[in-house]
N, C-alpha and C positions, 0 to 999 in steps of 0.2 A: 507411162505414168498412171498411177492409181488416182481416180477422181477424188478420193478421200484424203490423199496425201497433203500434208501441210508443208509449204515451201518456206524455209527459214532464210535461205540465201540463194541467189542465182546470178551468174554472169556468163560470159562466153565459155569459160573453161570449167567452172565449178558450179555444182548444184547440191544444196543440202536440204533434205526433206526430213520428215519425222521417222523415216525408215532407212534412208541410205545417204551415203556421201558419194557423189558422182564427180569424178575428175577426168575430163576428156572421155575416153572410151572405157575407163575402169570404174567399176561399181564396188563400193564397200558397204556392207550391211552394218548399220549402227549397232545392232544387237551383238555383233562380233567384235566391236571395238571396245577394248578394256580401258585404254587411255590414249592420250595424244600429247604431243609437245611441239614447240617450235624451236628450231635450231637456227642460230644466226651464223651464216657463212660469210666471213669478211672478204672484201675484195682483195684479189691477189696481185693486181696489175701494177701497183705503185712501185714496187721494187724493180720489176722488169723495165718500166719506163725510165727509172733513174739510171739503171745500168746502161740502157741504150743512149741516154743523154751523155753519160760519162764517156762512152766510146766515141760519140760524135765530137765531143770537146777535145778528145785526144787527137783526132784527125785534123781539126782546125789548128791545134797547137803545132802539129807537124808542118802544116802549110806555112805558118808564121816562121818556124825554125828554118825551113828550107829557104824562105825569102831572106831572112837575116843572114844566114850563112852565105847565100849568093851575093848579097851586097858587100859583106866583109871580103869575100874572095875577089870581087871586082875592084874594091878599093885597094886591096893588096896588090893586084895585078897592075893597077894604075901607078901605084907608088914604087913598084919594083921590089916589094917585100917578098922574100923567099928566094928560090933558086933562079927563077926566070927574071931577067931584067925588065924594068918597066918599059912599056912601049905603048904608043898610041895615046889618044886622049879619050875623054869620057864619050865623045861622039862615036868613037870606034866601038864602044861597049854599050851604046844607048839602048839597043834592043834587049840585051841581057839585063841591063839595069831596070828597065821598065817591067820586064817579066818578074824579076825578084820583088820589086815594089808591089806588083800585082798579087804575088803570093802573100805578102804581108797584109795588104789591105783585104784581100779575099778571106784569108784566115781570120782576121779580126772581125769582119762582118759575120762570118759563119759562127765564130765563138760567141759573139753578142747575141745572135739569133737563138742558138742552142741554149744558152744560159737563161734567156728570158722566158723560154717556154717552161711552164710549170707542169708538173705531173698532174694528170687528171685522175681524181679518185672515182673509181667506178662504184656504183651502188652495192651495198651489201645485199645478200640474198637471204630470204627467210624460207626455211624448209619446214613444212608440216610433216611430222612423223607420227604415224599411228601404230599402236600396239594391239595385237590380237593374239589368239592362240598360236598363230603361225610365227609370231615374233614381231620385231619392230621393223617398220618400212617407211622410208621417205616417199611421200606420195604427191607432194606439191611443192614447187619452188617458185617464189614470187619475189620481185625486187621492191615492190611498194609495200611499205610497212602498214599503211592504212588499209590496204586490201587484205593483208593477212589478218589484221585485227578484226575486220568484218567477218572473215571466214571463221576465225576462232570463236567470236561471240555467237555466231549462228550455230556452230557445232556444239558449243556448250549448251545453248538453249535446246537444241534437238536432243542431245543426250539426256539432259535433265527431264525433259518432257517424256522421253522414252522410259526413263527409270521411275517416273512418277514423283520426283522431288521438285520442289519449287525454290 
């Protein structure tokens, strides 16, 4: 660092002086930067989370359906509906009956849990893109809007001072 350099902004990842923009290990000479802009990249995860939630709801629905069909089959067996004559009592089928009711209750609890979970919106990302004679390049990606505003303000000040405009 030059002792005469004026620092406009500095944090752990970014340093802006009157002569350069330093991001991590990369240095960009301000004299070579013709313009810059911020691009907002919206979070992509909401659709994926919703698709996962729908898949889990379908699995819970299958558990409920299996349980209901099992109960219907047990009732049919007890009443002798179908080709097989009715035999035994509910006590003979108690284990299967409890298992079917367990499927219904388990599926209902699973469905209620999955439906209650709301998709989490991840933060948008703010990308600083600079243009030089080599073209445009995204050089910094930040999730906090306030931090990007500080970087932009400092970069504006540094470039204005460099060009001699106020």
